[in-house]
Biopython code that builds the backbone (N, CA, C, O; Angstrom):
import numpy as np
from Bio.PDB.StructureBuilder import StructureBuilder

atoms = [
    (1, "MET", "N", (-55.446, 178.335, 103.094)),
    (1, "MET", "CA", (-56.780, 178.834, 103.357)),
    (1, "MET", "C", (-57.771, 177.706, 103.100)),
    (1, "MET", "O", (-57.593, 176.910, 102.179)),
    (2, "GLU", "N", (-58.795, 177.646, 103.905)),
    (2, "GLU", "CA", (-59.786, 176.598, 103.741)),
    (2, "GLU", "C", (-61.185, 177.190, 103.857)),
    (2, "GLU", "O", (-61.391, 178.244, 104.457)),
    (3, "GLN", "N", (-62.128, 176.483, 103.269)),
    (3, "GLN", "CA", (-63.523, 176.893, 103.292)),
    (3, "GLN", "C", (-64.329, 175.743, 103.869)),
    (3, "GLN", "O", (-64.205, 174.609, 103.407)),
    (4, "ASN", "N", (-65.155, 176.017, 104.872)),
    (4, "ASN", "CA", (-65.999, 175.002, 105.483)),
    (4, "ASN", "C", (-67.426, 175.169, 104.989)),
    (4, "ASN", "O", (-67.954, 176.280, 104.956)),
    (5, "ILE", "N", (-68.043, 174.067, 104.608)),
    (5, "ILE", "CA", (-69.446, 174.072, 104.211)),
    (5, "ILE", "C", (-70.159, 173.082, 105.115)),
    (5, "ILE", "O", (-69.817, 171.899, 105.132)),
    (6, "ASN", "N", (-71.146, 173.551, 105.866)),
    (6, "ASN", "CA", (-71.891, 172.711, 106.798)),
    (6, "ASN", "C", (-73.197, 172.272, 106.152)),
    (6, "ASN", "O", (-74.142, 173.053, 106.039)),
    (7, "PHE", "N", (-73.236, 171.026, 105.733)),
    (7, "PHE", "CA", (-74.433, 170.476, 105.100)),
    (7, "PHE", "C", (-75.407, 169.994, 106.160)),
    (7, "PHE", "O", (-75.003, 169.562, 107.239)),
    (8, "LYS", "N", (-76.695, 170.072, 105.844)),
    (8, "LYS", "CA", (-77.728, 169.583, 106.749)),
    (8, "LYS", "C", (-78.364, 168.301, 106.235)),
    (8, "LYS", "O", (-78.772, 167.446, 107.020)),
    (9, "TYR", "N", (-78.448, 168.166, 104.904)),
    (9, "TYR", "CA", (-79.117, 167.012, 104.311)),
    (9, "TYR", "C", (-78.233, 166.398, 103.240)),
    (9, "TYR", "O", (-77.356, 167.056, 102.681)),
    (10, "LEU", "N", (-78.479, 165.129, 102.968)),
    (10, "LEU", "CA", (-77.706, 164.408, 101.964)),
    (10, "LEU", "C", (-78.624, 163.484, 101.177)),
    (10, "LEU", "O", (-79.461, 162.787, 101.750)),
    (11, "ASN", "N", (-78.458, 163.486, 99.868)),
    (11, "ASN", "CA", (-79.096, 162.497, 99.005)),
    (11, "ASN", "C", (-77.978, 161.584, 98.513)),
    (11, "ASN", "O", (-77.210, 161.953, 97.624)),
    (12, "ALA", "N", (-77.892, 160.390, 99.099)),
    (12, "ALA", "CA", (-76.783, 159.477, 98.815)),
    (12, "ALA", "C", (-76.866, 158.888, 97.410)),
    (12, "ALA", "O", (-75.833, 158.569, 96.822)),
    (13, "GLN", "N", (-78.066, 158.737, 96.859)),
    (13, "GLN", "CA", (-78.191, 158.158, 95.516)),
    (13, "GLN", "C", (-77.694, 159.113, 94.443)),
    (13, "GLN", "O", (-77.058, 158.687, 93.479)),
    (14, "LEU", "N", (-77.978, 160.397, 94.602)),
    (14, "LEU", "CA", (-77.562, 161.383, 93.607)),
    (14, "LEU", "C", (-76.249, 162.067, 93.992)),
    (14, "LEU", "O", (-75.720, 162.865, 93.218)),
    (15, "ASN", "N", (-75.714, 161.762, 95.188)),
    (15, "ASN", "CA", (-74.494, 162.402, 95.710)),
    (15, "ASN", "C", (-74.646, 163.918, 95.744)),
    (15, "ASN", "O", (-73.793, 164.657, 95.253)),
    (16, "ILE", "N", (-75.755, 164.364, 96.336)),
    (16, "ILE", "CA", (-76.055, 165.786, 96.434)),
    (16, "ILE", "C", (-76.188, 166.158, 97.900)),
    (16, "ILE", "O", (-76.899, 165.493, 98.653)),
    (17, "GLY", "N", (-75.500, 167.226, 98.306)),
    (17, "GLY", "CA", (-75.599, 167.754, 99.660)),
    (17, "GLY", "C", (-76.374, 169.052, 99.653)),
    (17, "GLY", "O", (-76.220, 169.872, 98.748)),
    (18, "VAL", "N", (-77.222, 169.240, 100.680)),
    (18, "VAL", "CA", (-78.085, 170.414, 100.749)),
    (18, "VAL", "C", (-77.786, 171.184, 102.034)),
    (18, "VAL", "O", (-77.870, 170.635, 103.133)),
    (19, "VAL", "N", (-77.438, 172.461, 101.884)),
    (19, "VAL", "CA", (-77.289, 173.352, 103.033)),
    (19, "VAL", "C", (-78.650, 173.980, 103.312)),
    (19, "VAL", "O", (-79.152, 173.912, 104.433)),
    (20, "ASP", "N", (-79.234, 174.582, 102.304)),
    (20, "ASP", "CA", (-80.595, 175.104, 102.312)),
    (20, "ASP", "C", (-81.061, 175.120, 100.855)),
    (20, "ASP", "O", (-80.345, 174.645, 99.974)),
    (21, "LEU", "N", (-82.235, 175.654, 100.597)),
    (21, "LEU", "CA", (-82.746, 175.604, 99.223)),
    (21, "LEU", "C", (-81.924, 176.444, 98.255)),
    (21, "LEU", "O", (-81.967, 176.205, 97.048)),
    (22, "LYS", "N", (-81.180, 177.415, 98.756)),
    (22, "LYS", "CA", (-80.358, 178.252, 97.881)),
    (22, "LYS", "C", (-78.990, 177.647, 97.617)),
    (22, "LYS", "O", (-78.364, 177.957, 96.603)),
    (23, "ASN", "N", (-78.517, 176.790, 98.510)),
    (23, "ASN", "CA", (-77.174, 176.228, 98.409)),
    (23, "ASN", "C", (-77.239, 174.710, 98.344)),
    (23, "ASN", "O", (-77.318, 174.030, 99.367)),
    (24, "VAL", "N", (-77.205, 174.196, 97.127)),
    (24, "VAL", "CA", (-77.241, 172.761, 96.867)),
    (24, "VAL", "C", (-75.994, 172.419, 96.065)),
    (24, "VAL", "O", (-75.676, 173.095, 95.086)),
    (25, "TYR", "N", (-75.283, 171.365, 96.480)),
    (25, "TYR", "CA", (-73.997, 171.018, 95.875)),
    (25, "TYR", "C", (-74.002, 169.579, 95.373)),
    (25, "TYR", "O", (-74.551, 168.683, 96.014)),
    (26, "LEU", "N", (-73.386, 169.379, 94.224)),
    (26, "LEU", "CA", (-73.090, 168.045, 93.722)),
    (26, "LEU", "C", (-71.744, 167.663, 94.312)),
    (26, "LEU", "O", (-70.754, 168.361, 94.094)),
    (27, "ILE", "N", (-71.694, 166.548, 95.067)),
    (27, "ILE", "CA", (-70.465, 166.174, 95.766)),
    (27, "ILE", "C", (-69.524, 165.406, 94.855)),
    (27, "ILE", "O", (-68.316, 165.640, 94.882)),
    (28, "SER", "N", (-70.046, 164.504, 94.058)),
    (28, "SER", "CA", (-69.164, 163.752, 93.158)),
    (28, "SER", "C", (-69.862, 163.575, 91.826)),
    (28, "SER", "O", (-71.092, 163.625, 91.816)),
    (29, "PRO", "N", (-69.212, 163.378, 90.734)),
    (29, "PRO", "CA", (-67.793, 163.123, 90.550)),
    (29, "PRO", "C", (-66.929, 164.361, 90.728)),
    (29, "PRO", "O", (-65.756, 164.225, 91.075)),
    (30, "THR", "N", (-67.449, 165.555, 90.507)),
    (30, "THR", "CA", (-66.703, 166.779, 90.781)),
    (30, "THR", "C", (-67.549, 167.644, 91.699)),
    (30, "THR", "O", (-68.768, 167.709, 91.542)),
    (31, "PHE", "N", (-66.921, 168.300, 92.643)),
    (31, "PHE", "CA", (-67.635, 169.141, 93.599)),
    (31, "PHE", "C", (-68.041, 170.439, 92.912)),
    (31, "PHE", "O", (-67.188, 171.213, 92.477)),
    (32, "GLN", "N", (-69.377, 170.677, 92.815)),
    (32, "GLN", "CA", (-69.895, 171.877, 92.145)),
    (32, "GLN", "C", (-71.151, 172.351, 92.836)),
    (32, "GLN", "O", (-71.936, 171.557, 93.355)),
    (33, "LYS", "N", (-71.330, 173.660, 92.834)),
    (33, "LYS", "CA", (-72.588, 174.219, 93.319)),
    (33, "LYS", "C", (-73.594, 174.155, 92.180)),
    (33, "LYS", "O", (-73.274, 174.498, 91.041)),
    (34, "LEU", "N", (-74.801, 173.720, 92.485)),
    (34, "LEU", "CA", (-75.834, 173.604, 91.466)),
    (34, "LEU", "C", (-76.600, 174.920, 91.348)),
    (34, "LEU", "O", (-76.879, 175.585, 92.346)),
    (35, "LEU", "N", (-76.929, 175.276, 90.124)),
    (35, "LEU", "CA", (-77.730, 176.469, 89.871)),
    (35, "LEU", "C", (-79.196, 176.131, 90.073)),
    (35, "LEU", "O", (-79.637, 175.039, 89.714)),
    (36, "ARG", "N", (-79.950, 177.049, 90.641)),
    (36, "ARG", "CA", (-81.380, 176.803, 90.842)),
    (36, "ARG", "C", (-82.174, 177.614, 89.818)),
    (36, "ARG", "O", (-81.837, 178.755, 89.503)),
    (37, "GLU", "N", (-83.227, 176.996, 89.314)),
    (37, "GLU", "CA", (-84.083, 177.629, 88.309)),
    (37, "GLU", "C", (-85.519, 177.204, 88.548)),
    (37, "GLU", "O", (-85.792, 176.255, 89.283)),
    (38, "VAL", "N", (-86.418, 177.915, 87.921)),
    (38, "VAL", "CA", (-87.811, 177.507, 87.912)),
    (38, "VAL", "C", (-88.129, 177.107, 86.487)),
    (38, "VAL", "O", (-88.001, 177.913, 85.565)),
    (39, "TYR", "N", (-88.549, 175.853, 86.303)),
    (39, "TYR", "CA", (-88.871, 175.334, 84.984)),
    (39, "TYR", "C", (-90.294, 174.807, 85.026)),
    (39, "TYR", "O", (-90.594, 173.886, 85.785)),
    (40, "LYS", "N", (-91.164, 175.380, 84.221)),
    (40, "LYS", "CA", (-92.580, 175.026, 84.175)),
    (40, "LYS", "C", (-93.220, 175.071, 85.562)),
    (40, "LYS", "O", (-94.033, 174.216, 85.914)),
    (41, "GLY", "N", (-92.838, 176.080, 86.339)),
    (41, "GLY", "CA", (-93.432, 176.279, 87.648)),
    (41, "GLY", "C", (-92.869, 175.411, 88.753)),
    (41, "GLY", "O", (-93.388, 175.433, 89.869)),
    (42, "LYS", "N", (-91.826, 174.648, 88.480)),
    (42, "LYS", "CA", (-91.243, 173.773, 89.493)),
    (42, "LYS", "C", (-89.779, 174.138, 89.702)),
    (42, "LYS", "O", (-89.084, 174.559, 88.777)),
    (43, "LEU", "N", (-89.330, 173.966, 90.940)),
    (43, "LEU", "CA", (-87.943, 174.252, 91.282)),
    (43, "LEU", "C", (-87.049, 173.126, 90.775)),
    (43, "LEU", "O", (-87.288, 171.957, 91.076)),
    (44, "VAL", "N", (-86.018, 173.479, 90.005)),
    (44, "VAL", "CA", (-85.060, 172.506, 89.488)),
    (44, "VAL", "C", (-83.649, 173.029, 89.731)),
    (44, "VAL", "O", (-83.435, 174.228, 89.908)),
    (45, "PHE", "N", (-82.695, 172.106, 89.736)),
    (45, "PHE", "CA", (-81.286, 172.444, 89.886)),
    (45, "PHE", "C", (-80.539, 171.865, 88.707)),
    (45, "PHE", "O", (-80.927, 170.830, 88.166)),
    (46, "ARG", "N", (-79.464, 172.529, 88.304)),
    (46, "ARG", "CA", (-78.658, 172.017, 87.210)),
    (46, "ARG", "C", (-77.208, 172.422, 87.385)),
    (46, "ARG", "O", (-76.891, 173.385, 88.084)),
    (47, "ILE", "N", (-76.331, 171.665, 86.735)),
    (47, "ILE", "CA", (-74.909, 171.968, 86.746)),
    (47, "ILE", "C", (-74.664, 173.086, 85.739)),
    (47, "ILE", "O", (-75.271, 173.109, 84.668)),
    (48, "LYS", "N", (-73.780, 174.005, 86.084)),
    (48, "LYS", "CA", (-73.461, 175.106, 85.176)),
    (48, "LYS", "C", (-72.898, 174.554, 83.873)),
    (48, "LYS", "O", (-71.985, 173.728, 83.892)),
    (49, "GLY", "N", (-73.428, 174.998, 82.755)),
    (49, "GLY", "CA", (-72.978, 174.548, 81.445)),
    (49, "GLY", "C", (-73.676, 173.297, 80.952)),
    (49, "GLY", "O", (-73.357, 172.797, 79.873)),
    (50, "SER", "N", (-74.620, 172.784, 81.722)),
    (50, "SER", "CA", (-75.334, 171.575, 81.338)),
    (50, "SER", "C", (-76.816, 171.889, 81.183)),
    (50, "SER", "O", (-77.337, 172.801, 81.826)),
    (51, "SER", "N", (-77.484, 171.138, 80.336)),
    (51, "SER", "CA", (-78.918, 171.337, 80.166)),
    (51, "SER", "C", (-79.727, 170.326, 80.975)),
    (51, "SER", "O", (-80.955, 170.404, 81.017)),
    (52, "LYS", "N", (-79.048, 169.385, 81.613)),
    (52, "LYS", "CA", (-79.743, 168.372, 82.413)),
    (52, "LYS", "C", (-80.254, 168.992, 83.709)),
    (52, "LYS", "O", (-79.496, 169.621, 84.447)),
    (53, "ARG", "N", (-81.537, 168.811, 83.978)),
    (53, "ARG", "CA", (-82.165, 169.369, 85.168)),
    (53, "ARG", "C", (-82.486, 168.260, 86.162)),
    (53, "ARG", "O", (-82.875, 167.155, 85.784)),
    (54, "ILE", "N", (-82.313, 168.581, 87.438)),
    (54, "ILE", "CA", (-82.675, 167.659, 88.521)),
    (54, "ILE", "C", (-83.745, 168.369, 89.338)),
    (54, "ILE", "O", (-83.485, 169.428, 89.910)),
    (55, "SER", "N", (-84.938, 167.801, 89.397)),
    (55, "SER", "CA", (-86.029, 168.459, 90.099)),
    (55, "SER", "C", (-85.837, 168.358, 91.614)),
    (55, "SER", "O", (-85.206, 167.429, 92.119)),
    (56, "TYR", "N", (-86.392, 169.332, 92.315)),
    (56, "TYR", "CA", (-86.315, 169.328, 93.774)),
    (56, "TYR", "C", (-87.047, 168.120, 94.341)),
    (56, "TYR", "O", (-86.626, 167.554, 95.350)),
    (57, "ASN", "N", (-88.139, 167.726, 93.700)),
    (57, "ASN", "CA", (-88.886, 166.542, 94.164)),
    (57, "ASN", "C", (-88.038, 165.283, 94.082)),
    (57, "ASN", "O", (-88.134, 164.415, 94.949)),
    (58, "ARG", "N", (-87.209, 165.174, 93.054)),
    (58, "ARG", "CA", (-86.327, 164.009, 92.908)),
    (58, "ARG", "C", (-85.241, 164.017, 93.994)),
    (58, "ARG", "O", (-84.886, 162.968, 94.531)),
    (59, "ILE", "N", (-84.728, 165.188, 94.305)),
    (59, "ILE", "CA", (-83.734, 165.299, 95.373)),
    (59, "ILE", "C", (-84.374, 165.004, 96.720)),
    (59, "ILE", "O", (-83.802, 164.293, 97.546)),
    (60, "LYS", "N", (-85.562, 165.555, 96.936)),
    (60, "LYS", "CA", (-86.246, 165.423, 98.214)),
    (60, "LYS", "C", (-86.688, 163.981, 98.497)),
    (60, "LYS", "O", (-86.829, 163.582, 99.653)),
    (61, "LYS", "N", (-86.904, 163.216, 97.439)),
    (61, "LYS", "CA", (-87.413, 161.843, 97.592)),
    (61, "LYS", "C", (-86.480, 160.984, 98.457)),
    (61, "LYS", "O", (-86.968, 160.205, 99.276)),
    (62, "ASN", "N", (-85.173, 161.101, 98.303)),
    (62, "ASN", "CA", (-84.222, 160.273, 99.043)),
    (62, "ASN", "C", (-83.349, 161.099, 99.983)),
    (62, "ASN", "O", (-82.228, 160.701, 100.300)),
    (63, "LEU", "N", (-83.853, 162.235, 100.423)),
    (63, "LEU", "CA", (-83.087, 163.122, 101.280)),
    (63, "LEU", "C", (-83.068, 162.589, 102.708)),
    (63, "LEU", "O", (-84.102, 162.197, 103.249)),
    (64, "VAL", "N", (-81.877, 162.579, 103.313)),
    (64, "VAL", "CA", (-81.697, 162.103, 104.681)),
    (64, "VAL", "C", (-81.066, 163.229, 105.482)),
    (64, "VAL", "O", (-80.124, 163.879, 105.028)),
    (65, "ARG", "N", (-81.595, 163.452, 106.676)),
    (65, "ARG", "CA", (-80.986, 164.471, 107.538)),
    (65, "ARG", "C", (-79.705, 163.870, 108.119)),
    (65, "ARG", "O", (-79.743, 163.040, 109.027)),
    (66, "LYS", "N", (-78.584, 164.309, 107.575)),
    (66, "LYS", "CA", (-77.273, 163.815, 107.993)),
    (66, "LYS", "C", (-76.309, 164.991, 107.974)),
    (66, "LYS", "O", (-75.656, 165.235, 106.960)),
    (67, "PRO", "N", (-76.208, 165.730, 109.087)),
    (67, "PRO", "CA", (-75.293, 166.875, 109.104)),
    (67, "PRO", "C", (-73.841, 166.436, 108.955)),
    (67, "PRO", "O", (-73.400, 165.499, 109.621)),
    (68, "PHE", "N", (-73.107, 167.105, 108.091)),
    (68, "PHE", "CA", (-71.684, 166.857, 107.935)),
    (68, "PHE", "C", (-71.019, 168.129, 107.427)),
    (68, "PHE", "O", (-71.676, 169.019, 106.888)),
    (69, "THR", "N", (-69.716, 168.198, 107.607)),
    (69, "THR", "CA", (-68.943, 169.368, 107.208)),
    (69, "THR", "C", (-67.967, 168.972, 106.123)),
    (69, "THR", "O", (-67.293, 167.946, 106.218)),
    (70, "LEU", "N", (-67.897, 169.786, 105.100)),
    (70, "LEU", "CA", (-66.959, 169.574, 104.010)),
    (70, "LEU", "C", (-65.925, 170.690, 104.077)),
    (70, "LEU", "O", (-66.281, 171.869, 104.077)),
    (71, "ILE", "N", (-64.661, 170.328, 104.133)),
    (71, "ILE", "CA", (-63.584, 171.308, 104.198)),
    (71, "ILE", "C", (-62.857, 171.309, 102.865)),
    (71, "ILE", "O", (-62.338, 170.279, 102.436)),
    (72, "ILE", "N", (-62.819, 172.464, 102.207)),
    (72, "ILE", "CA", (-62.158, 172.600, 100.911)),
    (72, "ILE", "C", (-60.896, 173.413, 101.110)),
    (72, "ILE", "O", (-60.951, 174.557, 101.561)),
    (73, "LEU", "N", (-59.766, 172.827, 100.776)),
    (73, "LEU", "CA", (-58.505, 173.551, 100.854)),
    (73, "LEU", "C", (-58.258, 174.271, 99.537)),
    (73, "LEU", "O", (-58.458, 173.701, 98.465)),
    (74, "ASP", "N", (-57.829, 175.504, 99.616)),
    (74, "ASP", "CA", (-57.550, 176.308, 98.428)),
    (74, "ASP", "C", (-56.320, 175.741, 97.715)),
    (74, "ASP", "O", (-55.306, 175.482, 98.364)),
    (75, "PRO", "N", (-56.388, 175.543, 96.391)),
    (75, "PRO", "CA", (-55.252, 174.942, 95.683)),
    (75, "PRO", "C", (-53.981, 175.787, 95.726)),
    (75, "PRO", "O", (-52.888, 175.251, 95.542)),
    (76, "THR", "N", (-54.096, 177.088, 95.965)),
    (76, "THR", "CA", (-52.894, 177.912, 96.042)),
    (76, "THR", "C", (-52.085, 177.606, 97.296)),
    (76, "THR", "O", (-50.879, 177.849, 97.336)),
    (77, "TYR", "N", (-52.751, 177.072, 98.323)),
    (77, "TYR", "CA", (-52.071, 176.726, 99.562)),
    (77, "TYR", "C", (-51.753, 175.236, 99.641)),
    (77, "TYR", "O", (-51.199, 174.769, 100.636)),
    (78, "ASN", "N", (-52.099, 174.499, 98.602)),
    (78, "ASN", "CA", (-51.883, 173.056, 98.593)),
    (78, "ASN", "C", (-50.595, 172.749, 97.830)),
    (78, "ASN", "O", (-50.327, 173.356, 96.793)),
    (79, "GLN", "N", (-49.804, 171.815, 98.337)),
    (79, "GLN", "CA", (-48.519, 171.476, 97.718)),
    (79, "GLN", "C", (-48.701, 170.912, 96.295)),
    (79, "GLN", "O", (-47.929, 171.244, 95.396)),
    (80, "GLN", "N", (-49.708, 170.070, 96.095)),
    (80, "GLN", "CA", (-49.898, 169.418, 94.801)),
    (80, "GLN", "C", (-50.627, 170.315, 93.794)),
    (80, "GLN", "O", (-50.572, 170.053, 92.593)),
    (81, "GLY", "N", (-51.301, 171.353, 94.257)),
    (81, "GLY", "CA", (-51.983, 172.261, 93.344)),
    (81, "GLY", "C", (-53.355, 171.793, 92.921)),
    (81, "GLY", "O", (-53.871, 172.260, 91.905)),
    (82, "ASP", "N", (-53.974, 170.873, 93.673)),
    (82, "ASP", "CA", (-55.319, 170.433, 93.325)),
    (82, "ASP", "C", (-56.217, 170.573, 94.546)),
    (82, "ASP", "O", (-55.738, 170.759, 95.665)),
    (83, "TYR", "N", (-57.520, 170.482, 94.319)),
    (83, "TYR", "CA", (-58.477, 170.603, 95.411)),
    (83, "TYR", "C", (-58.465, 169.330, 96.245)),
    (83, "TYR", "O", (-58.430, 168.222, 95.709)),
    (84, "LYS", "N", (-58.496, 169.498, 97.536)),
    (84, "LYS", "CA", (-58.606, 168.374, 98.450)),
    (84, "LYS", "C", (-59.910, 168.551, 99.216)),
    (84, "LYS", "O", (-60.190, 169.637, 99.723)),
    (85, "LEU", "N", (-60.695, 167.507, 99.303)),
    (85, "LEU", "CA", (-61.946, 167.550, 100.037)),
    (85, "LEU", "C", (-61.820, 166.658, 101.260)),
    (85, "LEU", "O", (-61.468, 165.483, 101.149)),
    (86, "PHE", "N", (-62.105, 167.212, 102.413)),
    (86, "PHE", "CA", (-62.111, 166.448, 103.642)),
    (86, "PHE", "C", (-63.519, 166.475, 104.194)),
    (86, "PHE", "O", (-64.099, 167.546, 104.369)),
    (87, "ILE", "N", (-64.066, 165.324, 104.466)),
    (87, "ILE", "CA", (-65.445, 165.221, 104.906)),
    (87, "ILE", "C", (-65.455, 164.740, 106.348)),
    (87, "ILE", "O", (-64.873, 163.706, 106.676)),
    (88, "GLN", "N", (-66.128, 165.507, 107.210)),
    (88, "GLN", "CA", (-66.257, 165.130, 108.609)),
    (88, "GLN", "C", (-67.698, 164.727, 108.883)),
    (88, "GLN", "O", (-68.630, 165.288, 108.308)),
    (89, "ASN", "N", (-67.872, 163.746, 109.768)),
    (89, "ASN", "CA", (-69.203, 163.258, 110.154)),
    (89, "ASN", "C", (-70.006, 162.823, 108.935)),
    (89, "ASN", "O", (-71.168, 163.199, 108.777)),
    (90, "TYR", "N", (-69.387, 162.042, 108.090)),
    (90, "TYR", "CA", (-69.977, 161.668, 106.807)),
    (90, "TYR", "C", (-70.060, 160.166, 106.760)),
    (90, "TYR", "O", (-69.038, 159.486, 106.859)),
    (91, "PHE", "N", (-71.261, 159.628, 106.611)),
    (91, "PHE", "CA", (-71.360, 158.179, 106.585)),
    (91, "PHE", "C", (-70.894, 157.646, 105.238)),
    (91, "PHE", "O", (-70.988, 158.348, 104.231)),
    (92, "PRO", "N", (-70.388, 156.400, 105.205)),
    (92, "PRO", "CA", (-69.781, 155.887, 103.967)),
    (92, "PRO", "C", (-70.777, 155.775, 102.829)),
    (92, "PRO", "O", (-71.883, 155.264, 103.003)),
    (93, "LEU", "N", (-70.381, 156.249, 101.685)),
    (93, "LEU", "CA", (-71.144, 156.025, 100.472)),
    (93, "LEU", "C", (-70.167, 156.011, 99.308)),
    (93, "LEU", "O", (-69.051, 156.520, 99.414)),
    (94, "THR", "N", (-70.585, 155.441, 98.229)),
    (94, "THR", "CA", (-69.682, 155.301, 97.086)),
    (94, "THR", "C", (-69.661, 156.607, 96.305)),
    (94, "THR", "O", (-70.695, 157.068, 95.821)),
    (95, "LEU", "N", (-68.502, 157.186, 96.187)),
    (95, "LEU", "CA", (-68.323, 158.390, 95.383)),
    (95, "LEU", "C", (-67.613, 157.985, 94.118)),
    (95, "LEU", "O", (-66.443, 157.604, 94.150)),
    (96, "CYS", "N", (-68.330, 158.067, 92.971)),
    (96, "CYS", "CA", (-67.708, 157.641, 91.729)),
    (96, "CYS", "C", (-67.070, 158.796, 91.022)),
    (96, "CYS", "O", (-66.493, 158.621, 89.949)),
]
sb = StructureBuilder()
sb.init_structure("model")
sb.init_model(0)
sb.init_chain("A")
sb.init_seg("    ")
for serial, (resi, resn, name, xyz) in enumerate(atoms, 1):
    if name == "N":
        sb.init_residue(resn, " ", resi, " ")
    sb.init_atom(name, np.array(xyz, "f"), 0.0, 1.0, " ", f" {name:<3s}", serial, name[0])
structure = sb.get_structure()
């Protein structure tokens, strides 16, 4: 089983992909959906279990319209038992 996520925007410096304002993902070092919150009247995103906040203005500053698709294979259907990420239409960037 696989899940496709169609991103519309990419912030290459922060390695963040944006589908829309409700669906923002951290691509590397681990693929995670970011939680959205309002902090002091401003929209911020954070990783679950972390107190570090990333403001929408910081994400928007280096946002590039670069549509790409991320295909996530379910680990139960994978021989090795780990997540595999396949990126289509994705320009090269360093994923640490």
